[in-house]
C-alpha positions in Angstrom: 0.0 0.0 0.0 1.4 3.3 -1.0 -0.3 6.6 -0.3 1.3 9.8 -1.4 1.2 12.4 1.5 3.7 14.6 -0.4 1.0 16.6 -2.1 0.0 18.0 1.3 3.4 19.6 1.4 3.6 19.1 5.2 6.2 17.3 7.3 4.0 15.7 10.0 5.3 15.8 13.5 3.7 12.4 14.1 2.9 10.0 11.3 -0.9 10.2 10.4 -3.1 7.2 11.3 -5.0 5.6 8.5 -8.6 4.7 9.3 -11.7 4.1 7.3 -11.9 2.2 4.0 -8.2 2.3 3.3 -7.6 0.6 6.6 -10.2 -2.0 5.7 -8.3 -2.6 2.4 -5.0 -2.8 4.3 -6.4 -5.7 6.3 -7.8 -7.4 3.2 -11.4 -7.0 4.2 -12.7 -5.0 1.2 -11.6 -2.6 -1.5 -11.3 1.1 -0.4 -13.1 3.9 -1.9 -11.4 6.9 -3.5 -11.1 8.9 -0.3 -8.5 8.6 2.4 -9.3 9.1 6.0 -6.5 10.0 8.4 -6.3 11.0 12.0 -3.6 13.6 12.7 -2.4 15.2 15.9 -3.8 18.5 17.1 -0.5 20.1 16.2 -0.5 18.8 12.6 -4.2 19.7 12.3 -3.4 23.3 13.2 -0.6 23.4 10.6 -2.9 22.0 8.0 -5.7 24.4 8.9 -3.3 27.3 8.4 -2.2 26.0 5.1 -5.7 25.2 3.8 -8.1 27.6 5.6 -10.8 27.3 2.9 -11.0 23.5 3.3 -12.0 23.2 7.0 -15.0 21.2 8.0 -16.8 19.6 10.9 -16.6 15.8 10.9 -19.1 14.3 13.4 -18.3 16.8 16.0 -14.5 16.8 15.3 -12.3 19.2 13.4 -11.3 18.3 9.8 -9.6 19.4 6.6 -10.9 18.2 3.2 -8.2 18.6 0.6 -7.3 16.5 -2.5 -8.4 12.9 -2.0 -7.9 13.3 1.7 -11.6 13.6 2.6 -11.0 13.6 6.3 -7.8 14.8 7.8 -9.2 15.0 11.3 -8.4 15.6 14.9 -10.9 13.0 16.3 -12.1 12.9 19.8 -10.7 9.4 19.8 -7.2 10.5 18.7 -5.6 9.4 22.0 -7.2 5.9 21.7 -6.1 5.6 18.1 -2.5 6.8 18.6 -2.2 4.7 21.8 -2.8 1.5 19.9 -1.1 1.9 16.5 0.4 -0.6 14.1 2.9 0.1 11.4 1.4 0.1 7.9 4.7 -0.8 6.2 4.5 2.5 4.3 6.7 5.4 5.0 5.3 8.2 7.2 2.0 6.4 7.8 0.4 4.1 10.4 -2.7 2.0 10.2 -5.2 1.7 13.1 -5.1 -1.7 14.8 -8.0 -4.0 13.8 -9.6 -4.0 17.2 -9.6 -0.2 17.3 -11.0 -0.1 13.8 -13.8 -2.4 15.0 -14.6 0.1 17.8 -14.7 3.0 15.4 -17.0 1.2 13.0 -19.2 0.2 16.0 -19.7 3.9 16.8 -21.3 4.4 13.3 -23.1 1.0 13.0 -26.5 2.6 12.5 -25.3 3.4 9.0 -25.6 0.4 6.7 -22.0 0.7 5.3 -20.5 0.8 8.7 -22.6 -2.1 9.9 -21.3 -4.2 6.9 -17.8 -3.2 7.8 -18.4 -4.3 11.3 -19.5 -7.7 10.1 -16.4 -8.1 7.9 -14.1 -7.2 10.8 -15.8 -9.6 13.2 -15.7 -12.4 10.7 -11.9 -11.7 10.3 -11.3 -11.6 14.0 -13.2 -14.9 14.5 -11.3 -16.5 11.6 -8.0 -15.4 13.0 -8.9 -16.9 16.4 -10.1 -20.2 14.9 -7.0 -20.4 12.7 -4.8 -19.9 15.8 -6.7 -22.5 17.8 -6.4 -25.1 15.0 -2.7 -24.4 14.5 -2.1 -24.9 18.2 -4.3 -28.0 18.3 -2.3 -29.6 15.5 1.0 -29.2 17.3 2.3 -32.4 18.9 2.4 -32.6 22.7 5.7 -32.4 24.4 6.7 -35.6 26.2 5.8 -35.7 29.9 3.6 -32.6 29.9 -0.2 -33.0 30.0 -2.3 -31.0 27.6 -4.0 -29.1 30.4 -3.9 -29.0 34.2 -6.6 -31.6 34.2 -4.4 -34.1 32.3 -6.6 -34.3 29.2 
């Protein structure tokens, strides 16, 4: 995944956090739309707001900048949650929200059909990952002299 943040002409103090459809695509859940949703720090938002004063908008009660294909460059109320639990996207200068935090964000909007569908996709992926892990562990041979559980079965 390669997203070009260069057109924003801003050196971010903290790498932006990818959320929304692009994060869904990163996890292989569904193709992303044309827009890019990012969470930025308050400091980076202020710098973007000064650079693009005619592109400011309100996004669900949060502050945002809408420029180029970046529909939502936002300082979300959940920014501390998002930045506390980040995962590397494998792309320079960008992070992707952890899957469990993406699930939480989608749950907040689940009254909208598209977010509810995303929720179902994420839950299916989480369950599949759990079952895959269980079956991998169950297929491993037992070590000699150690019971499978504390009950000896």
